C-alpha positions as CSV (number, residue, x, y, z in Angstrom):
1,M,0.1,-0.2,-0.1
2,F,1.3,3.7,-1.3
3,K,0.9,6.1,1.3
4,S,0.3,10.4,0.4
5,G,-0.1,13.7,2.8
6,F,0.9,16.4,3.9
7,V,2.7,17.6,6.3
8,T,2.3,20.9,7.8
9,I,5.4,22.4,10.3
10,I,3.9,25.2,12.7
11,G,5.1,26.9,15.7
12,R,6.6,30.5,16.9
13,P,9.1,31.9,15.2
14,N,13.0,30.8,15.2
15,V,11.9,27.3,16.5
16,G,13.9,25.6,13.7
17,K,11.2,25.0,11.2
18,S,13.3,25.3,7.9
19,T,16.2,23.5,9.7
20,L,14.1,20.6,10.0
21,I,13.2,20.9,7.1
22,N,17.0,20.3,6.2
23,S,17.7,18.0,7.9
24,I,15.2,15.9,6.9
25,M,15.5,16.6,2.6
26,G,18.9,16.4,3.0
27,E,19.6,19.9,0.7
28,K,19.6,23.8,1.5
29,L,15.6,23.7,1.0
30,S,14.2,26.7,3.2
31,I,16.5,29.9,4.5
32,V,17.7,28.9,7.8
33,S,18.8,31.7,9.3
34,S,18.6,33.0,13.5
35,K,17.0,36.2,12.8
36,P,12.9,35.4,12.9
37,Q,10.3,35.6,10.3
38,T,12.6,34.1,7.6
39,T,11.0,31.8,5.6
40,R,8.2,34.2,4.0
41,N,6.5,31.9,1.8
42,N,5.0,28.4,2.3
43,I,7.6,26.3,0.9
44,Q,6.4,22.5,-0.7
45,T,9.2,20.2,-0.1
46,I,8.9,16.8,-0.8
47,L,10.0,13.3,0.7
48,T,9.5,9.7,-1.1
49,G,10.4,6.9,-0.3
50,K,9.9,2.9,-1.4
51,D,5.7,3.4,-0.4
52,Y,4.8,6.4,0.7
53,Q,5.6,10.5,-0.1
54,I,5.7,13.3,2.2
55,V,4.5,16.8,1.2
56,F,6.2,19.2,3.5
57,V,4.6,22.5,3.1
58,D,6.9,25.2,5.0
59,T,4.9,28.3,7.1
60,P,6.1,31.5,8.2
61,G,6.0,31.1,12.1
62,I,2.4,33.2,13.1
63,H,3.0,36.1,15.1
64,K,1.1,39.2,15.5
65,P,1.7,40.8,12.2
66,R,3.0,44.7,12.4
67,H,2.9,45.3,8.3
68,K,1.3,43.6,5.1
69,L,3.9,41.4,4.2
70,G,3.8,40.2,7.9
71,E,0.1,39.5,7.9
72,Y,0.6,38.1,4.7
73,M,2.7,35.5,6.7
74,V,0.1,35.1,9.0
75,K,-2.4,34.2,6.8
76,I,-0.3,31.3,4.7
77,A,0.8,30.5,7.5
78,E,-3.0,29.6,9.1
79,D,-3.8,28.6,5.2
80,S,-1.4,25.7,5.4
81,I,-3.3,24.4,8.4
82,K,-6.4,23.8,7.0
83,E,-5.7,22.3,3.7
84,V,-3.1,19.2,5.0
85,D,-4.1,15.7,6.7
86,L,-1.2,16.0,9.7
87,V,0.6,18.9,11.9
88,L,3.8,19.4,13.5
89,F,3.9,21.7,16.5
90,L,7.4,22.6,16.2
91,T,9.0,24.3,20.1
92,T,12.0,24.5,21.8
93,P,12.7,23.6,25.4
94,D,13.7,27.0,26.4
95,E,11.4,29.2,25.8
96,E,8.5,29.0,28.4
97,L,5.0,27.9,26.8
98,G,3.6,31.1,25.7
99,K,1.5,33.4,24.2
100,G,2.7,32.6,21.0
101,D,2.3,28.7,21.5
102,R,-1.5,29.3,23.0
103,L,-2.0,31.6,19.7
104,I,-1.3,28.3,17.6
105,L,-2.2,25.4,19.3
106,D,-5.8,28.2,19.3
107,Q,-5.5,27.9,16.1
108,L,-4.8,24.4,15.7
109,R,-7.9,23.3,18.4
110,G,-11.0,22.0,16.7
111,S,-9.3,21.7,13.1
112,G,-9.6,17.9,12.9
113,V,-5.8,17.7,11.7
114,P,-3.7,15.2,14.2
115,V,-1.0,17.9,16.1
116,F,2.5,16.4,16.6
117,L,3.9,18.2,19.8
118,V,7.8,17.8,17.9
119,L,10.5,19.2,20.8
120,N,13.5,20.9,18.7
121,K,16.6,21.9,19.8
122,I,17.1,18.8,23.3
123,D,21.0,18.8,22.7
124,E,20.9,22.3,23.4
125,N,19.2,21.8,26.8
126,T,18.9,19.6,29.7
127,A,16.7,16.8,30.0
128,E,15.6,18.5,32.9
129,R,14.3,21.2,31.1
130,V,13.3,18.5,27.8
131,A,11.4,16.3,30.9
132,K,9.4,19.6,32.1
133,S,8.8,21.1,28.7
134,L,7.7,18.3,27.2
135,Q,5.2,17.5,30.9
136,N,3.9,21.4,30.9
137,F,2.5,21.5,26.6
138,G,0.9,18.4,26.9
139,K,-1.3,19.5,29.5
140,E,-2.4,22.0,27.1
141,F,-3.4,20.4,23.8
142,D,-3.8,17.0,23.0
143,F,-1.3,15.8,20.7
144,K,-1.2,11.9,19.4
145,E,2.7,11.9,19.3
146,I,4.5,13.1,21.7
147,I,8.6,13.5,19.9
148,P,11.9,15.1,21.1
149,I,14.1,16.2,18.1
150,S,17.6,17.7,17.5
151,A,16.6,19.0,13.6
152,L,20.5,20.0,14.0
153,K,21.9,17.0,14.5
154,G,19.5,14.6,13.1
155,K,18.4,12.9,16.5
156,N,15.6,11.1,16.9
157,V,14.5,12.8,13.0
158,D,13.9,9.1,11.5
159,I,11.6,8.5,14.1
160,L,9.9,11.4,12.9
161,I,9.5,10.5,9.5
162,E,8.1,6.3,10.5
163,L,5.8,8.1,12.7
164,M,4.8,11.0,10.2
165,V,4.1,7.7,7.8
166,K,1.8,5.4,9.9
167,Y,-0.3,8.5,10.4
168,L,-0.5,9.0,6.7
169,K,-3.5,7.7,4.9
170,E,-3.3,5.2,1.1
171,G,-2.9,7.7,-1.2
172,P,-1.4,8.9,-5.0
173,K,2.6,9.6,-5.7
174,Y,1.6,13.3,-5.8
175,Y,5.1,14.0,-7.3
176,P,7.9,12.4,-9.4
177,D,10.1,10.6,-7.5
178,D,13.7,12.7,-8.4
179,M,10.3,16.0,-7.7
180,I,11.9,17.4,-4.5
181,T,10.6,20.5,-4.7
182,D,7.5,22.5,-7.0
183,V,10.5,26.1,-5.7
184,Q,11.9,27.7,-8.8
185,E,15.1,27.9,-9.4
186,R,15.1,31.5,-9.6
187,F,13.4,31.5,-5.6
188,I,15.3,28.9,-4.0
189,V,18.7,31.7,-5.6
190,S,17.0,35.2,-3.6
191,E,16.4,32.9,-0.8
192,V,20.0,32.1,-0.4
193,I,20.6,35.7,-0.9
194,R,18.2,37.1,1.4
195,E,19.8,34.2,3.8
196,K,22.9,35.2,4.2
197,A,22.0,39.4,4.0
198,L,20.4,38.1,6.8
199,R,23.5,36.1,8.8
200,L,26.1,39.0,8.4
201,L,23.5,42.5,8.9
202,S,23.1,44.1,11.9
203,E,19.3,43.6,13.6
204,E,17.6,47.0,13.0
205,V,18.0,45.9,9.1
206,P,17.6,42.4,8.1
207,H,12.7,41.8,7.7
208,G,13.7,45.4,5.5
209,I,15.3,43.7,3.0
210,A,13.9,41.9,-0.3
211,V,15.7,40.7,-3.9
212,D,14.6,40.6,-6.8
213,I,15.7,38.6,-9.2
214,L,17.0,40.5,-12.5
215,N,18.6,37.9,-14.5
216,F,18.7,34.3,-14.1
217,K,20.3,32.7,-18.1
218,K,23.1,29.8,-18.2
219,D,25.1,29.5,-21.0
220,E,26.4,26.6,-23.0
221,N,29.0,26.5,-20.8
222,G,26.5,25.8,-18.0
223,K,27.6,28.7,-15.3
224,Y,24.8,30.4,-15.1
225,N,24.6,34.4,-15.0
226,I,23.3,35.7,-12.3
227,D,21.4,39.8,-11.5
228,A,19.5,40.4,-8.3
229,D,18.5,43.6,-6.9
230,L,18.9,43.4,-3.3
231,L,15.6,45.6,-1.5
232,C,16.3,47.9,1.4
233,E,13.5,50.5,3.4
234,K,16.4,53.3,4.2
235,D,19.1,55.6,2.8
236,S,20.8,54.8,6.3
237,H,19.7,50.7,5.3
238,K,21.7,50.6,2.0
239,A,24.4,52.6,3.8
240,I,24.9,49.5,5.9
241,I,25.0,46.9,3.2
242,I,26.8,48.1,1.0
243,G,29.6,48.2,3.5
244,K,32.7,50.4,4.0
245,N,33.8,50.4,0.6
246,G,31.7,48.0,-0.7
247,S,33.2,45.1,2.1
248,M,29.6,44.2,3.6
249,L,27.9,43.8,0.2
250,K,31.0,41.4,-0.6
251,K,30.6,39.4,1.9
252,I,27.0,38.8,1.2
253,S,27.1,38.0,-2.7
254,T,31.1,36.4,-2.0
255,Y,28.7,33.7,0.2
256,A,25.3,33.6,-1.6
257,R,27.6,32.7,-4.4
258,Q,29.0,30.2,-3.1
259,D,26.4,28.2,-1.5
260,M,25.0,28.4,-5.4
261,E,27.7,26.6,-6.0
262,K,27.2,23.7,-4.3
263,M,23.3,23.5,-4.9
264,F,23.8,23.5,-9.0
265,N,27.3,22.0,-8.7
266,S,28.7,25.2,-11.8
267,K,30.2,28.1,-12.3
268,V,28.4,30.7,-11.4
269,S,28.7,34.9,-12.3
270,L,26.2,36.6,-9.7
271,K,26.4,40.3,-9.5
272,I,24.5,42.9,-6.5
273,W,22.8,46.4,-5.9
274,V,20.8,47.6,-3.6
275,K,17.5,49.3,-3.7
276,V,16.4,51.9,-1.6
277,K,11.7,50.9,-1.9
278,K,10.8,52.9,1.4
279,D,7.9,51.4,3.5
280,W,8.2,47.8,0.8
281,R,6.7,45.6,3.3
282,D,3.5,48.0,3.0
283,S,2.9,48.2,-0.9
284,S,1.0,45.8,-1.8
285,N,2.2,46.6,-5.8
286,I,5.2,46.1,-4.4
287,L,4.4,43.2,-2.8
288,R,2.9,41.7,-5.8
289,E,5.7,42.2,-7.6
290,L,8.0,39.9,-5.0
291,G,6.2,37.1,-5.2
292,Y,4.0,38.0,-2.8
293,N,0.5,37.0,-3.8
294,K,-2.4,36.8,-0.8
295,K,-4.5,33.5,-1.3
């Protein structure tokens, strides 16, 4: 019997949703950064085994929105709950059960979808703290399964996959065996650039940046030629992104290019320009141009 289904990973910002997807897939598909709310689109990632196919929907963290982009991210997260077969509620022991968690659990309660509690980052916490966290969350919700993991180190991720397959129902193979994501290459490239910017820039800049891919071509020798605009909201942010004598922009470009060359197994020419688009996160037109369409 072949099993298949759609699984969404829901949690507060920065609990390791993208890291878990990366651990399961062994690929750098979801943007991973230490900055909260770094996953903006619900990327579908496909894990196919001998007798199963799991389609993961990687969503933004549910939080109280502060601008139109925030509203978009929250809506995508909430909508994904209604359209899946299984929900992984991902959290960590190092934060107390709070309003953010209850906001998410309230969304899940009454949905009729089975929910797993997945406690991430157990390698970074004491056994006592892990046990206390499991107990506290267990009181709040009727979870079908409770699995402590370390997404970063891959601990218990295989057990998590086995349990997900157990709860899936008989179904079709939605995607070919060799397909691991339905995201276009140019989108992955834009996320790689944004990840490097998020990692390298100061706290005041990151969430006010976006990447617009202007050119994405592969020449006859297999080399990728990529041109991109890195958008920010203020002139002062532009100066920070460029850095003294262009040093910061060069770092972002170099690290992004190195990642792309590993992904494509090919040479990459990457050119990035920094442009100011004031208040782009509150501009419906700019958000639409960048692909953040509300459904």
